[in-house]
N, C-alpha and C positions, 0 to 999 in steps of 0.2 A: 435192402433188404439183406442179410445174410443167408449163408447156406446151412444147409443142415449135414456137411460132410463129417461129421464127428459122431454122427448117429450111425452112419453106414461105414466109417472107418475108411473113407478114402483121403483123409487128412493125414500127413505124415506125422511118424510118433516121434521121430528123433531127427536131430540136425542131417545126419548122414543120410536118413531118408526123403527129407526135404530137399538137401543136395541132388541127390539121385534124380527124383522127380525132375528138378529146375533143369539138371543135365538133360532128361529126356525130352523136355520141351524145346529145348534150345538146338540139341541134334537134329529135330524135326523143322526147324527153321534154318537147316542147313549151317549152322554153325560147328565147324570144325576144331578139333586140337582143344578140346575139353579135359582139365585136367583135375581130378578131386582128391581131397585128402580127408582124413577123419581123424578125430581126437578125442571121441565121445561126448565130450557137450560142446564141442565147436567143431563145425566141418566148414570146407573152403572148397571153391570151384575157381581155376584160372580160367580166363576165358581168351583173353588176348595181352599184350603188354600193357600195363597199366589199368586193367579191369580186373579185380577179382572180387569174387562175391563170397561173403562169410556168413553162416547159419550160426546164432547163439540166443538162447531166450526166447525163442519163438519168432526171430525175426531174420530175415535176410537184410544185411548190410553190403553197402558198396560206395564207391565214390563215383561220381561221374566224371566228364572229362574237365570241367571247371574246378573239380575239386570237392564240389559240396558232398556231404553224405547224404546218403538213400536210403531209404528204410523201405521194407515191405513185409507182411506177415507172410511167415513160412506156412500158414494151414494156404496158401495161393501160389503154389510154383507156377502154375500158368500165366497168373496176372503178374508175377515179377517177371515171366521169362517175355511178355509182352514189354515190358519198361526196358529190361537190357536189349532186346533185338534194338528198338527204337536208337539208342544210343550207338548204335552200329550203321543206323543208315545214312545217308551221304545228307548233308544240310545243305542246301541253297542259301545265299547271301544276296537279298535284294540290293542294288545299289539305288542312291538317292539319285535321282535324277530332275 
């Protein structure tokens, strides 16, 4: 079920607004040194070496650590932030015993 954020105006209207909201959610997760850029139809957020999020055409776009392109709707910067934070969490490798 979708949200009605488009009715109350909480959905970002521009790529820059979407990146700004994404930056806020990531900063709340103690991610630091976030650098944003805006070129009108395209905005970006540098998160760490090898991870930059682009916002264009109503989508956030980034590549995961394996190089696979990921997308998430720009209308949900909080959900995108959760996915991006998960990329930064340490992964455990199970050994075959």
